[in-house]
N, C-alpha and C positions, 0 to 999 in steps of 0.2 A: 740833603745834598741838592745843590742846584746844578742842573744839567740841561743841555739843549733838548728840545722835543720837537718832533715834526707835527705840525698842526695844519694840514692842508685845508681843513674846513675854514680857516681864518683867512679870508681873502684880503682884507685891509687891516693890517696889524696896528696901524696908527689910530684908526677910528673904530676898531673892534667890530668890524662887520664881516660876516661870512655866512656859510651855508646853515649854521646852527641858529643864526639870528644876529641881532645887533645889541651891543651893550651901550646904553646911554647913561648920562650923568644926571642925578637929581630927579626931578619930577615927583609925582605922587602916585602911589598905589592905593586905590580906593576899594574897600570891602563893602559891598552893598548888602542891605538887609536880607535879600533873597539868597545870599551866598555867592552871587556872581561878583566879578571884580574887573577892574581895568587899570591900565597904567597910562598916564598922560603927563605931558609937560617935560619929558626928558630932553636933554640937549646933547648935541654931538660931543663925543668923548675924544680927547686927544691924549694918547699915551706917548710919553717922552721916551724915545728909544733910539738907539744907534744901529743903523742898518749896516751890517758887515757882510762881506762875501767869504763864506767858509766852505771849502770843498766844492767850489764852483756854484754854490747856491747862496741866495741872499738870506740872511738871518737877522731878525730883529732882536736886539738885546736891550731890555728895559733898563732905564737909568734910575728908577726909584722903586721902592717896595710896592707901591700901588700898582705900577705897571706889571711887575712880576706876579702879583696876585691875580690880576685880570688875565694875563696870558695863561697862568696855571689853571684858572677856572675854566677857560675855554678848552684847554687840552683835556682836562678831567671830564668835562661834559661830553666831549667827543668820544672819549674812552667809554663812558657810561652808555652812550647810544650804541656804539659798536658791540659792546658786551650784551646788551639787551636784545638787539636785533639778531645776534647769533643764536638766541633762543626762540626765534620765530615770531617775535613781536614787531609788528609794523609801527614804527614811530613817525611815519610820514605826517600824520595829522598834528603832531606836536611842534614840528619845525617848519619854518623858522620861528623861534620864540623870542620874546623880549627878555632882556636882562637889565636891571636897574642898579647902577652903582651909587650907593648912599642915597636912596630915595626917602621921601617922607611917606608915612603909612597912615591912612585914615580909615576907620579908627585904628588905634595901635594894636598890633598883633603881640602875641606872647613870646617875644624873643628879645635878646639883649640889643641895645642900640649900636653896638659895635662888635667887631670880630665875630661875624656870623654870616651864614647863608641860609636862605629859606626859599621854598617854592610856594607861590600863591596859587593854590588850587582854584580853578575857575577863571582866574585871570591869565593863566598860562604864562607866568612871568617869574623869573628868578630875582630875588632880592640879594644884593651883594653889599656887605657892610665892611668898612675898612678895619684893619687890624687895630685892636685896642690894647694889646698886651704883648709881652715878650715871651713867645712860645717857640719850641723847637720847630713846630709846623703850625703856622697860622691856620685857624679854622677854615678859612676860605680856600686855603691851599691843600687841605686834607682831602685826598681822593675819595675816601670813604664818606665824608660829609656830603660831597657833591653827588655820589652814587645814592646816598640815603635820600637826599632831597629829590633827585630824579625819580626815585622809587615812588614818591607821592604822585608825580605826574603819570607814571605808568599805571599805578593802581586806579587812579581816576579815569584813565583812558580805558582800562579793561572793564571798568564798571559802567561807564557812560558812553564809550566810543566817541567822545567829543571832549577834547581838552578845554574847550571854552564853556562847557556845561556848568551850571551852578553846582558847587559841591554840597555835601551834606551840611546843613546848618544845625548846630547844637540847639535842640529844643529841650528846655529843662524838664519837660513832661514826657519825653520820649526816651526810654531806656536804651533802645537799640542805637541811638545816636552816640551815646557814650561808648558803647561797645566798639562802634566803628571808628571812633577817634583812636582807640587803642589798636585796632586792627591796622589802621593806616600807619601808625608808628612801627608796629611789629613788622609789617610788610616792607617798609622802607629799610629797616635794619636788616631784615632777611636778605633783601636784594644786595645791599652793600657787603654784608659779611660773606655771602655765598659767591658773589661775582669776584670778590677780592680774596676769598678764602682766608679771611682775617676776622676772628671773633671779637677782636679788641681794637678795631681800626681807630676808635676815638682817642686812644691813649696817646697818640703822637701829638695831640693838640690839647686835650682836656683830661683831667684826672676824674674819671667817672666810672669807677668800678661797678656801679649798679647797672651799667649798660653792657657789661661783658656777657655775651650770650653763651659762653662756655662755662658759666657758673650755675649754681643750683637754684635758679629762679623758679618759683612755683606760686600758684594761687593758694595761699596758706589759710586765709580766713575771709569772711564776708567783706572786710574793709577794702579789699581790692576790687570788688565787684561794682559795676555801675549802679546797681540798685541801691547800694549804700552811699555812693558818692553823688547821687542826683540831688538837685535842689529845685524847689519851685520858685525860688527868687533868683533872677538872673544876676543880681548884684552879688550874690553869695557863691556863685559857681567858681570853684577853684580846682577844677578837675585836672588831674595829671594823667595823661594817657600812657606815659612811658612805662610804669611798672608792669601793667598788664600786657602792654605791647612787647616788652622785653621777654615775657614768658612765651609768647607766640614765636618770637624770633629764636628763642632758646630751643623750642621744640624743633624748629627747622634745622638748627645746628645739630641736634641729636641725630636727625636723619643724615646730615652730612657726615657725621662720625661713623654712621653705620654703612655708608657707601662712598659718595664723592660729592663735591659741590654742585656739579652740573645735574646729577640725578636728583639731588635734594631740591634744587630749584625747579626742575621739571615737575616734581610732585607738588610743590607749592603753587605753581602756575596752573596745574591741573585742578587743584582745589579751588582756586579763584574762579576758574572757568565753570566749575560745577555750582559754585555759590552765587555768583553775580546774577545770572539770568533768572534766578528764583525770586528776585525782588529784594536785593540786598539792603535797600534803604529801610526795610521793616524787620530785618533779621538781626539777631544778636550773635555774639561770638561763639556760642555753642553750636549754632548751625554751621558756621565756617569750620569749627573744629571737627565736626562730623564729616564734612566734605574732605578735610585734610586726612583724617584717618582712613577714609575709603580710598582716596587717591594713593596713599602709601601702601595700603593693602593690595590694590590692583597692580602696584609696581613691584610687589614681592618683598616689601619692607614692613609688612603688617606687625611682626613681632617687635621690631624696633619702635614703631610708632605707638604700639600699645604700652610698651614699657615707659616711653616718654609721657604718654597720656596719664599713666598711673602716677608717675613721679611729679608731674607739673600741674595737671589739671584734675586730679582725683575729686576735688571739691565740686567740680561742675557736674560730675556724674554722667558724662557722655560715654556711651558704651563703645567698645571696639567692634568692628564688623564681624 
């Protein structure tokens, strides 16, 4: 359903400028060998819209789908920031951020060249790609997708305290790097599902039942573990962080079902706060799971957390407190 939305953060609707940052067209996002990144060469964006006066206020009505997608993105990013800040996270360092409409990426990232959104960790920039298919809700307009991508920005901020800091670079010889790629995806899905209270937010845009966090996802054998998926040959790395990440997000959803979305997210954020200062770049997902179990126990949800640990992570052998 298309409906008017109040986006006070968007100061200039024609050129997509506002308190959250500016959306520009084209340019290039560069991923440097050390994990840092930058966005250069974008040009001013012009959204074709009809400015009308409705209820005494000026309303910009986009005249094409691209404009509708861009306005929806900005509104969803504003909603994500508001929801995250309601949980006591200061996002001041993240904003204003850059957003790139249909940029070139060098070297290529692992995402489709159309109908997608992604956050470039370390460059602090959103990549926005035009709709490439006929969907009920284009991926870029899916609130959960924007919340998920913003989750990468939040986890990076919580771990480094600097959105421009180089992110973890996958080293084929370092097992913890593979763990943390999965933890990133798991946290991003956790943030989206709990803030929206929707375990299947992806369904409106994509048929991906393997991302439903209210299903029976579990670490069932060694093939899901980074130690099995590692490669000493960079050209052979085809690591998929989502299956293991979805198990972590499903654990968080178990906590939500035992209490409520806000309490479950408080526990997850508490676990991140316990985990990150210990030197997270060198730690695997079992250390984070231990922090998560302890945070849940301290919040009075130890039984629910232990039951989830047994159902989803028994293979890891992490004991309950």
